[in-house]
C-alpha positions in Angstrom: 60.8 4.3 -40.5 63.2 6.5 -42.5 64.2 8.4 -39.4 64.8 5.2 -37.5 66.8 3.6 -40.2 68.9 6.7 -40.7 69.8 7.6 -37.1 73.5 7.4 -38.0 73.1 9.6 -41.0 71.2 12.2 -39.0 73.9 12.2 -36.3 76.6 12.8 -38.8 74.6 15.5 -40.6 74.4 17.3 -37.3 78.1 17.0 -36.9 79.2 18.2 -40.3 76.3 20.5 -41.3 75.2 21.9 -37.9 73.3 24.8 -39.3 71.3 23.0 -42.0 71.1 19.3 -41.1 67.3 19.3 -40.7 66.7 20.8 -44.1 69.2 18.4 -45.8 67.6 15.3 -44.3 64.1 16.5 -45.1 65.1 17.2 -48.7 66.6 13.8 -49.2 63.4 12.1 -47.8 61.1 14.1 -50.0 63.3 13.4 -53.1 63.1 9.7 -52.2 59.3 9.5 -51.6 57.9 12.1 -54.1 60.7 12.8 -56.6 59.6 16.4 -56.0 61.0 19.7 -57.4 62.2 22.3 -54.9 59.1 24.4 -55.2 57.0 21.6 -53.6 59.3 20.8 -50.7 57.7 23.3 -48.3 54.3 21.8 -48.9 55.5 18.2 -48.4 57.2 19.4 -45.2 54.0 20.9 -43.8 52.1 17.6 -44.5 54.9 15.4 -43.1 55.7 13.9 -39.7 59.2 15.4 -40.2 57.6 18.8 -39.4 56.7 17.4 -36.0 60.2 16.0 -35.4 62.0 19.1 -36.8 59.6 22.0 -36.3 62.1 24.7 -37.1 63.3 23.5 -40.5 63.0 26.1 -43.3 62.2 24.7 -46.8 60.9 27.8 -48.6 62.1 28.0 -52.2 64.4 31.0 -51.6 65.9 29.3 -48.5 66.5 26.1 -50.4 68.4 27.8 -53.2 70.7 29.3 -50.6 71.1 25.9 -48.8 72.0 24.1 -52.0 74.5 26.7 -53.1 76.3 26.9 -49.8 76.3 23.1 -49.3 77.5 22.5 -52.8 80.4 25.0 -52.3 81.3 23.4 -49.0 83.1 20.4 -50.5 85.3 20.0 -47.4 82.3 19.3 -45.1 80.9 16.9 -47.7 84.1 15.0 -48.0 84.5 14.7 -44.3 80.8 13.6 -44.0 81.3 10.9 -46.6 84.6 9.7 -45.2 83.0 9.1 -41.9 81.1 6.1 -43.3 84.2 4.4 -44.7 85.5 1.5 -42.6 89.1 0.2 -42.8 89.5 -3.1 -44.5 86.4 -2.8 -46.7 86.6 -4.0 -50.3 85.7 -1.0 -52.4 84.9 -0.7 -56.1 84.8 2.5 -58.2 82.7 3.2 -61.3 81.4 6.1 -63.3 78.1 7.0 -65.0 76.8 10.0 -66.9 73.7 12.2 -66.4 72.3 14.3 -69.2 71.3 17.9 -68.7 70.2 20.7 -71.0 70.5 23.2 -68.2 72.3 26.4 -69.4 73.3 27.2 -65.8 75.5 24.2 -65.0 79.2 24.8 -65.6 80.1 21.1 -65.6 77.9 20.1 -68.5 80.0 19.2 -71.6 79.4 17.2 -74.7 81.0 13.8 -73.8 81.4 10.3 -74.9 79.6 7.3 -73.3 78.9 3.7 -74.2 75.6 4.5 -75.8 77.3 7.0 -78.2 75.1 9.8 -76.9 76.9 13.2 -77.3 74.4 15.3 -75.4 75.6 17.7 -72.7 76.3 15.7 -69.6 78.0 15.5 -66.3 79.9 12.4 -65.1 79.2 11.0 -61.6 81.9 8.9 -60.1 81.0 6.6 -57.2 83.1 4.6 -54.8 81.0 1.6 -53.8 81.3 -0.8 -50.9 81.5 -4.4 -52.2 80.9 -5.8 -48.7 77.9 -3.6 -47.7 76.5 -3.0 -51.3 76.3 0.8 -50.6 77.7 3.9 -52.2 80.2 5.6 -49.9 81.8 8.4 -51.8 81.1 10.5 -55.0 82.6 13.1 -57.1 81.0 15.1 -60.0 83.1 15.7 -63.1 82.7 17.5 -66.4 81.0 15.5 -69.1 84.1 15.4 -71.2 86.4 14.0 -68.5 86.6 10.2 -68.2 90.3 9.6 -67.7 92.5 7.7 -65.2 93.7 11.0 -63.5 90.2 11.8 -62.4 89.9 8.3 -60.8 93.2 8.8 -59.0 92.1 12.3 -57.7 88.8 10.9 -56.4 90.6 8.0 -54.6 93.1 10.5 -53.0 90.3 12.8 -52.0 88.4 10.0 -50.3 91.4 8.9 -48.3 90.7 5.3 -49.3 93.5 2.8 -50.0 92.0 -0.5 -51.0 90.0 0.3 -54.1 89.5 -1.8 -57.2 88.3 -0.2 -60.5 85.7 -2.3 -62.2 85.4 -1.0 -65.7 83.3 -1.8 -68.8 84.6 -3.2 -72.1 85.0 0.4 -73.4 87.5 1.3 -70.7 90.2 -1.1 -71.8 93.1 0.2 -73.9 96.8 -0.2 -73.7 97.2 3.5 -72.8 94.7 3.1 -69.9 96.5 0.0 -68.6 99.8 1.9 -68.6 98.3 4.8 -66.7 96.6 2.5 -64.2 99.9 0.6 -63.6 101.8 3.9 -63.3 99.4 5.3 -60.7 99.4 2.0 -58.8 95.6 1.6 -59.1 94.1 -1.9 -58.9 91.6 -2.9 -61.6 89.5 -5.6 -63.1 88.6 -4.9 -66.7 86.5 -7.0 -69.2 87.9 -7.6 -72.7 85.9 -7.7 -75.9 85.8 -11.3 -77.2 87.9 -10.5 -80.3 90.8 -9.0 -78.2 94.2 -10.4 -79.2 95.1 -11.0 -75.5 92.6 -13.8 -75.4 93.7 -17.3 -76.3 90.8 -19.6 -77.1 92.9 -22.8 -77.9 91.8 -24.5 -74.7 88.2 -23.9 -75.6 88.7 -25.2 -79.1 90.1 -28.5 -77.8 87.0 -28.8 -75.5 88.9 -30.7 -72.8 87.8 -29.7 -69.3 91.0 -31.2 -67.8 93.0 -28.4 -69.6 91.2 -25.8 -67.5 92.6 -24.3 -64.3 89.6 -25.4 -62.3 86.0 -24.5 -61.5 83.9 -22.9 -58.8 80.2 -22.4 -58.0 78.7 -18.9 -58.4 74.9 -18.4 -57.6 74.0 -22.1 -58.4 76.1 -22.0 -61.6 79.4 -23.8 -62.1 82.0 -21.6 -63.8 85.2 -23.0 -65.4 88.3 -20.9 -65.8 91.9 -20.7 -67.1 94.6 -18.0 -67.3 96.1 -17.1 -70.7 97.9 -13.9 -69.7 101.6 -13.4 -70.1 102.6 -10.2 -68.3 99.3 -9.7 -66.5 96.6 -12.3 -65.7 93.9 -12.6 -68.3 91.3 -14.9 -66.8 88.8 -16.7 -69.1 85.6 -17.7 -67.4 83.2 -20.1 -69.1 79.5 -20.3 -68.1 78.0 -23.4 -69.8 74.4 -22.2 -69.2 75.2 -18.8 -70.8 77.0 -20.7 -73.6 73.9 -22.7 -74.4 71.7 -19.6 -74.3 74.0 -17.6 -76.6 74.2 -20.6 -79.1 70.4 -20.8 -79.1 70.1 -17.1 -79.6 72.6 -17.0 -82.5 70.9 -20.0 -84.3 67.6 -18.3 -84.0 69.0 -15.1 -85.6 70.2 -17.1 -88.5 66.6 -17.8 -89.3 65.2 -14.3 -88.4 68.0 -11.9 -89.3 70.2 -13.4 -92.0 70.6 -10.0 -93.6 72.6 -8.9 -90.5 75.4 -11.4 -91.1 74.1 -14.3 -89.0 75.2 -17.4 -90.9 76.0 -21.0 -90.0 79.6 -20.4 -91.2 80.0 -17.4 -88.7 78.4 -19.6 -86.0 81.1 -22.2 -86.4 83.8 -19.5 -86.2 82.3 -17.9 -83.0 81.0 -21.0 -81.2 84.1 -21.4 -78.9 83.6 -17.8 -77.7 80.0 -18.3 -76.5 79.5 -18.1 -72.8 82.9 -16.6 -72.1 83.9 -13.6 -70.0 87.5 -12.4 -70.3 89.0 -10.2 -67.5 92.4 -8.6 -67.3 93.6 -7.6 -63.9 96.7 -6.7 -61.8 95.3 -8.5 -58.8 97.9 -11.3 -59.1 97.4 -12.6 -55.5 93.6 -12.8 -55.7 91.9 -16.1 -56.6 89.9 -16.4 -59.8 86.5 -16.9 -58.0 87.0 -13.5 -56.1 88.0 -11.7 -59.3 84.9 -13.1 -61.0 82.8 -11.9 -58.0 84.3 -8.5 -58.2 83.3 -8.2 -61.8 79.8 -9.5 -61.2 79.3 -6.9 -58.4 79.5 -4.3 -61.2 75.8 -5.1 -61.9 75.0 -4.0 -58.3 76.6 -0.7 -59.0 74.7 -0.4 -62.3 71.5 -1.1 -60.5 72.3 1.7 -58.1 72.9 4.0 -61.0 69.6 3.1 -62.6 67.7 3.6 -59.3 69.4 7.0 -58.8 68.6 8.2 -62.3 
């Protein structure tokens, strides 16, 4: 099954890694099925149908260390291999995750910052992801202390891709990052924290649906929206089902966690923000439903990250 589904991958491995394509494909299969360390790869190979298909593959421990080192150093072949899967006109997203490592032999591990406030040694893994096909198409590994716009631009340039949209998290937004993204000409959709000064909640406080810009249907839900941005579009999306859920959750916490500041007075102050998602973007010609869909596709990328880890 895996060989049948990956005929195109095998063909391109033969083209870009002609000396070691068998071993690289076998390694990826055994990682997928067994999550196996390198020392067990030769045993899995001997017990696998792959040994019948590729009888001359060499997966001894010493050979694998050499294969991984030479393949890792051959970034040019890796880039050309990855580029071969990218189609013109695809809608592409870019996102970054971190991977912890206590290895003393990895030069890229650095103490870095992430949204979980973990400062362990880590590397950053940056992916370009196909919005249309829901597949990762390109990657770049960065030191754990590098999470800036210049690294995003360098990755986009290396990939040779033009139509890329950065989908960030709430921690990515800052005035400095926006200036850098605009300077580099990079497209983006970034969520804002609900207390951000760019958000105008006056329309929500009035509670009149006729003041909104419109609505659309997304996965059986109806989403209302309006724009409150001045220089750049700041789209406010309202999910009434999410609003009801968040209101119920907050009221429940008033009863169970009053010591954490959950009060009916705070509820009245926050009630107009429940169920909202605020997105700032420089995609001025893109319709709100598409911008919302771009942002929601981030969860597909995060699922890929979780599966990979």
